[in-house]
Residue, then its C-alpha position, 0 to 999 in steps of 0.5 A: m933310809i933311817k934319816n928319811g924316817w925321821y923326816v917322815i915322823t917330823g912332818s907327820y908330827f906337824v900335820t897331826l898337831f895342826l889337824a888335831s888342834w883344828m878338829y878339837t876346836a871344831i868338835t868342842k867349839l872350845p879353844i885348846d887352851q881352855h880346859r887344858d886337862v881335857s885338851g891336853l889328854v886328847l892332843g897328847s894321845v893323838m901326838v903319841v900315836i899318829p906320827y909314829i904309826v906313819g913312821g912305822l908304815y914308812a919303816g915297814i914299807s921301805h925296809k924289807r929286812g929288819a923293819t922292826r929294828a929300823a922302826v926302833w931307830i926311826g922312832i926313838l930320836p924324834a920321840i926324845a928330840e921333840k920333848v927335849l926341844i920343846f923343853l929347851i924352848g920353854i927354858c929360853y922363854v922362862i929366862m926371857e921372862g926373868s923368872p927362875v928356871t925351875w922344872e915347875n916354871v918351865m912345864m907351867f909355861v910350856s903347857a899354858e902358852a904353847v902345847p897343853y899336852f906337854t905334861n910330866a906324863y907326856l914326857w914319859t910316853f916316848p917308849l910308847s911312841v917307839l912301841v907304836c912305831v915298831a908294832t906298826a912296822a911289824c904289822v906292815h912287814v907281816v902283811t906285805r910278806s904274806k901277800g908276796 
């Protein structure tokens, strides 16, 4: 069941990224690679919260007992793995460009070429994502328990 939660978060991550990027450009009439500080903040905020709300909903609905404990495990792996995977992909591209692999080079490449929200601050948000997942699962568990 926890593995299915990982799939739920991963799927909602890609849907959220696509929709948030599309909505940002539709609302602001700017591409996401222009004014990266603003677009990065908007997209990063959405990416920290929305997929983990969906994961928390899944945990709260599918795990009648121990929903919050399940939400921790459902949220923690995708929250860390997504950041590590993007960073490793950035390292590969920095190596292919022939640049030295440094923290600054990788972060600069990834935020400039791939995802504008991928900053040092975003890397530290994984506890917040897990907290959102757990809080959502707890709320769903309380609501469903009070109805039944």
